[in-house]
N, C-alpha and C positions, 0 to 999 in steps of 0.2 A: 331559611328554614319555611317554607310553603306549608299551610295546612292543606290544601288541598292538590291532589295528583289529579291530572286527566289523562288517561290513557287514547289514543288515538289509533283503532285497527286500521292497517293500510294494506290488506291481503286480498281485498276483495275483487270481483271483476268488475269490467266497466259498464256505467251506466247504458241501457237500453234507451235510445230516443222516445219511448213510449212510457219508461219510467220517471223520466224526466219532469215529462208533459205532464204527467198524474200529479206532481207535487206541484206545478205553478200557482199555488194559492198561498196570498199572502195573509189572509186572514186566519188560515188555519195554522200557518206558521207564529205568528201573533199570539193566536190562542195558546199554543204551545206554551211561548213564552211567558205570559203570565200566569199560568199555573206551576210553574218550576218554583218547586219548593228552596227553602235558602237553608244553607248548613248551617248550625250556631255551635260553635265552641267556646266551652263556659272555660275561664279560668280563674281560680279562686284566688282571692285577694284577703289578706288580716288583717284588719284594723279593730286595734285596742281591744283584743280577743276575738271579736266578732267574725263569723264568715261572711263575707257577701261575695259578688261576682263582678269581673269584668267582661260583659259578653264580647270576645272577637268573634264576628262573622266572616264566613266568605260564600259569596252568593257566586254559584256556578249557575252559568245558564247556557242550557243546552237546546239549539232548535232543533230538533228531530224531522227530518223530510224525507219518511219511509226509511230508509237506509242508504249509507254512504259506499258507491262502489269506487275500486281505486285502483287503474292497470299502470302498472310502471312499462317504460318503453325501451326496449330493449336495441340499443344501437348495434347497426351493423357492423361484423367482425370483419369483413371483405376489406381488405388493405388496396389500396391504388396500385395496380400493374406498373411495374419499373421494368423498361430495357435491360435486360442483363447483359454485362459483357464479362469476361474472364480477363481483362486486364485491371490491374489496380488502378487506370487512370482515368481523370476525367473525360481527355478525347487523346487521339491520337494524330492529330492533324499534324502532318510534317512542316505546316508553316508558324507552330507552336500555338496557334488561336486556339480559345477552349469557350465551351456554351456557356450560357448562365445556367441552365437547367443540366445537372452533372448527371452521369450514366451510372448506376447503381453496379456495383462491383461484388462478385461472389467470391474472390479470395484477392490475396496479393500477388504483385506481379512475380515476386519470388517464388510464389508455388503454383505459378503456370506450368503444363505438362511439357511448355516450348523448354521452359529450364529444366535440364535433369542434372542431377548432383550425382557425380560418378563413386562418391565413398558415400558407402549406405548409413545413417546414421548420424553423420557428421556436417555440418554446413559453418559458415561465416556468420557468427550468434549476432543479433540485434540487440541494441541498448535503448530501454524505454525512456523516456521524458515526458512528463506531466507539464502540460503549459496549459494556462488559464486561457481561453479562447477568447473569451472579451477583453483581456488585457494585454494579449501576446506575450511573447517572453525570447529570451537571448540564453542559448546554453552551446557548452562548450563539449567538442568529442574529441579526445586525442590529439589536442593543439586545433582543430577545426573550431570554426564559430558559426551558428547555425541562428539567424535571425528571423524571427517568426512576428509579422504585423499584427495590430488588434484587428478583429473582427475578422480572420482569415478564413474563416471553414464556414462550409455549407454542408447540406445533406444530399442527397440524391435526387432531391425535387428543387435543389436550390434555395433551401429552407436556412438562415442564417441558425448556426449553432453558437451555442455558449457554455458555461461551463468547464469542466475539465475534458481536456484531451491528450490521449497517451497518441505519443510520435515515436513511432520505432524505426529506427536510425542504425546504418552502418553504413562500413567505409570497406575499398578495395585498393589496394595498393601495389600488389605483388602478383607474381606468376602462382604462389601457392593459393592467394586469395582467388584469383580467379579459377584456378582449376577446380577447388573446394565447391564453388558457390555453382557452379554449373552454367553460369549466364555464359550464351555464345559470345566470343570476343572476333567475329568474323564481318565484314561489310561487304555487300554485294554495288557495285559502281560500274555502269555500263558493260553490263554483263560479264565483269571480272571480280572476281573475290579475292578480298584483302583480311588480311589478319591487323587486329588493332595492336597497337601498342600505346598503353595507357600511362597519361598522366594522374590517372586516379578516378575511381569510379563510387557512387554512391546510392546507396537504397535507402528510402523513404517512405512511410505511408501513416496515414493517422487515422484513429480510430475512437471512438466514446460508445460506452457500454459494448464494446464486441463488434460495433458494426462501424463500416469504414466512411469517412468524412471526406470530403473533398475541399480543393483550394479554391477560393472564390475567385472572379475574375477581378483582376486589378488589386491584387493581394499577395504578390509573389514573396515566396520564401526567398530570402537571401542565405547561400551559403559560401562560407569564405574556407575551401578545403584546403590543408597543405600538401606540398607535393617535394619529393627529393627530383623529378625531371626536370630541367632547366631550359630544354629547347624552345622554341617557338613556332612549333611545327603543330600544334594541337588544335581540334575542332570539338564542339560541343556536340554531343549526340543523346537521343532520349530512346529507350527500348519500345518499342511498339510490340507486344506481345501478341496482339491480335494480328498482326499481319505478318510476326514472328520476323522480324528486320529492325536493326536502328536507323532511326530518322534523324538526319542533319538539323542540327537548330542555327548552329553559329560558330562564329571562331572564338576559340577561350579566350576568356579575359582573366588576365592573370598577371600577378609582380613579382620579379624575378629577386626578391629578398628577403628577409626573414621577416615574419609578422610579430610585431611588438604590442599591438593592442589587447593582450590578456592581460588584465592588471591581477598584480600579488591580493593577497587575502579578499578576493573578489567574492567569496562566499556567502553569503547574507546571513545575519546572525540570528534571524527569525525562525521560529521554527516553522511557518507555513514555508519557506522559503527552502529550508532543507528538506524539508518532507516531499516538496514538489519534485525534486533531483535525486531522491531515494529510489534505489531500486523496487519491483514489485513487491519481493518476500520482505523488504525491510517496511514496506507501507503496510503490507497485512497485519506484521507484527506490533507496528503502532496502530493500529486500525482496533486491532483486538484490544490493545490495553485502554484505549480512548472508550470502547466500549465498555468495559469492565467500570472504569472510572463512573462513565453514566450511569449504570446502573447502580452502582454504592450510592452515588449523589440522588438519585431518584427515591431509594432506601431511606437516606436520612432524611428526607423532607417527608416520607410518611412517616415515619420514628418522630419527627418532630411535630406533626400533625398532632400526631397519637398523644403528644406530653402533656401529662396530668395536670389539670387547672388547681393548684394549691386551695384548699379551701377556705373561707373565711365567714365568722360568724355575723348573725345580724345586726346590723345596727340601727336601723330604725325600722321596726313592724309596721309604720303606718304603709309604707311603699315597697312590700314584696307581693311577689309573684310566683304563680305555679305555673310555670311554663313547659308544654310538652314537647321537649327537644327531639329531633327526628335520632336516634342514636346511631346510625351510619354516618350522618352527618356531622354528626359533633362526638365521634369516638374518643374523647377525651374527658367527655361527661359521663358517659358509659359504665362506669365505672360506682358512680355514686346512688344512692338511694335516698330517697327526702330532699331532693334539693330544690329550693328555691331561688326564683331572683329578686334582688334588691335595683329600684333604680339608682343610680350613682348620685350620691349627694354633690357632686362637683359637676353634674351636669344641669345648669339653671334653666334646660330648656324645657324640663319634664314638668307638669302639670298635674295634679293630682285628679282634677274633673275629667280626665280624659277616661277615668275608670269608670265613669256613669255612661260613655258613649256605646253605642253598638257599631262596632268595624266590621266591616268587609272581608278584610284581608289583612293578614301578618305574616312579618318575616322576622327573622333571626340571624344573626352576622357576626362571627367571631371578628374581633379587633387584631390585627397582625401583631401589633407593637406591643400589648399587654392583656391580661386575663378578664377584660371586659368584654362585653359583646354588645351588640345596635340593636334594639327592637325598633322596629319598623310597623305603624299600623296605619290604614288607608280606609276612608270611606268618601265614595266621591273621588270630588275633587280635592278634601282634606287630607293632608297626609303628615304625618309628624314622626320624629326619630328620635330615640334617645338612648342613654347607654345604661345598660344595668349588667351585674353582677352576679354570680353564682354565691348563693350564701346559704348557712344552715342552722339549726336551732338546737341548742342544749345538746342531748346525748346524740344526736345525727350529726352534730359538728367533731364529737370526738370519734365517732367511727368514720367519718368521712377522713379524718386527719391520719387514723391508724391505714388506712385504705389506701390514701395518697401515698405515705411515708413507703408502701412498700411496692408500689406503682412506679414513682419517682428510681426508686433505687433500680428498678429492671430497665427503665426509659433509658437511665443514666449509664447501664453496662451496654447494651444496645448499643447507643449514640457514639460511646466511646471506642467499641469496637469496629463500628463502621466508618470513624474516623481514622482508627489504625490503618483499616484495611485500602483506604483512600491513598492516605500518607505512602503504604507500599508500594500502590500500582503508581504513583507520582514519581516516587523515586527511581521506579524500573524504566517509567517515561523518560525523564530527564536523563537516564543513562546513557538509554537507546539514542536520543535526540545528542549526545555530546558524541558519542560514538560516530554514528552516519556522519555530521561535521565535521571531525576531523578526518573519516576518509575521503570525504568531498573536499577538503583544504589539501590533501595529499595527491589528490587526481590532479585538483588544479594544478599544482606546482608541478606535476609531470606532463601535463601540457602546457607549462611553461618551456619548461625544459626542451620539451618536442618540438617547441614554434622554433627554439633557434637552430634544430637540425636539420631543418627544411630549407630549402634555395626558393622556392616558388610557392606563392597562395595563387588558387585557383577560383574565380569568382561566379560561381551559379547562380541565374536566376530560376527558380524553381515554380513553374505555373500548374503544376501536377504531379500527383506524386507517383513513384514507380524507381524507374532504374536510371541514373543519368552518368555520363561519362565524359572523361575529358581524353580524346584519344586521336591517334594519328593512323589512318591506315596504310598498311606497307604490303611488299609484296612477299611471296615466302622466301626462306634464306636461298643464297645460291653458292656453287660450287659443288656441290654432291648429291647425285640423286640415287639411290639406291630401290631395288626391287625388294624390298625387304619382308622378313618373315620373323616371327619372334616367339621367345622362350625362355624359361627361368632355369635357374639353377638347380629347380626339380624336377626339371625335362617335362613342363607344364606347357602345352602349345596356350600361346597367346594372340594369337593371329586372328581371332574375333573382336580382340581390344583396341580400344582406342592407345594409340601412343602419344604422349605429351615432350615436346621440346622445349626448353629455353636456351635461350642465347644471354650469357650474364649482363652483356653492355646493352641489352634490348629490355627493356620491360612489356614483355609481348609472351605469349603462352603459343606455340603453335600444335595444333590436333590433327594428326594424322590418321584417318578413320581407317579400318580393315581394308586391304585390298588398294590402299594409296601406296603408291613410292614415298619412301621419308627423303625430305630434302633440308639439307643443314650446308653451313658455311664452316668447311675445315678449320678456317683461320680464326674462328672466333671460338669462345672458351663455352662448350656447349655439355647439359646436361638432359636427360630424358626419364620417365618413368612410365609406366602401366598398372593397372588395378587390376589384381588377379580373382579368380572368382570367390577364393573365399575374404575379401576384402581388407586384402594388405597393398602396399607398393613394393613394387619391383624397379629398382634404380638400375638406370645405363648410366655409369659415373664419368665424370669429366677427363679419368685417366683411360676410360675405355673408350670414349671418343677420340683421344689421339691414338691408339691405338690402330685405327682402321687407315688402311693402306690405299682404300681407293675409291674411287669417286662415281663407278656408275656399276651395273651389274647386281647380281643376287646379291643377298647378304641376309646373314641371321644374327640378330641381335640378343643375345645372352643375359638376360636381365639379372640383378641378386635380389631376392625376396628381403626384406626387411622383416626381421622377426619380431615384430610389434604390435600390438592390438591396437585399433585406431579407436577411439570413442569422442575425441575431442577435435577441435580446431588446434589446440596446442600440440596435438600429439602429431599433427602433420606440420606442423612448423618444426618441432625438435626433429623428424626425419629430414627436412631438406634444409635445416639449418648449416651443415657443412658445405653446401653450395650456392645456396643465394649470398 
């Protein structure tokens, strides 16, 4: 408890040079200092039935130099200008090199206009993994393993990123994935266009607070992607959305055997590890519970601070003081009237002679472990602190005890309710963590099972976020080439739509744009489709291809519309399931 509060006004204007010069007079300042009055606070003290005073003084020295003007400085809100790129990458060099100063991106690669998803409202979904940028992380995605080193990220200006980073990650393994994503799967070389046959493709981006982050030079991310493609013909490519084409990076690095390094029960038991791998929705739910618990705990602290102090009777009338305690600073004392303070008889440091001294400052502080307080008085370099106890005399004690019993009952009820609320929220938190942990354990088991189903692991070295592909560029199918037109069983003209062709033994998607002939291999197992104007899939089945009895000339493909509303990737998979 401070006896005097000094308010400093900080809203005035800045001093002019003339105003400053007019008050450069030390004698005037000193004269003002010597005439400052001392504020005396009298504290009654009872000695053997007589009322005397302990004078506790606070000397407030205010040397007024005319007036004080203050002006706050406003920092410029202009942000440094950064070159903008429509790519999500740090750079797009075909050599794979990377500038130390990253280039800011306005959107991830998958949102670039160059990438056009054919089915409205449907895309291969990302999964978000939260990693600690300072520590790095390892996470598993459907059997694949992603290894992020510590300190791997920087911002658009090359400044290190710390704290939590959201990694958005997805993979593409089959023609249905390639189709829905809208990612171009053609490659130009020496003036000739090829179609990619893929051993696996990934799309990865990093964000903090919704803003893109970048991979630091020398801090490559490693991805061990599982695949079913066992050939040795694949190369590594990176999609440059600025130049609208694929950059060759290197030969693919892979092993042709099942991966066995996903350990059973790898899921960490710590809450932090479970939360780190939770979905964004789960994280939000957990955060809401944690915020509620935090609010309850703050309320408990406030209730405990206002816990009433049990009144005590005066034991030694010689050492009793009347200290005017600030009610807002000591709410536990505000319920009582005619309260006094007695020097704690167990505190041997107290000396009764201190009551005859005029002190310059006095302060009261509550001790956390008991119902005592520490009273501190100062004068010059002399300072003393001793314990005091709130006490009451005669009828004042009876009234205080009655008030205490009432207030304590109120306090106990409020505190018990808060504790019950906290237990309820903690139980909800524990149940949610247990549920998420169980789901993560089950997903890990699926990842282990998935590993045994794959014959190849591709090793990607990622030095920039975006879309990476392990591919082999190949020519269009041979054997038949038809000047084609397209319709469906509803007699709808589909000639203005792309026509998508798949050979079952090749992990590729061939796209024939309007006006182009359709080439296919009659000896292969083929199926194809188009997207209708009302966002449905029209299929040309394997049996339909077998019925084609010509190798050239005009031909009309009559597709069958699948009468199914398409809202998710699962809907697409269900349609193509009989053919893949």
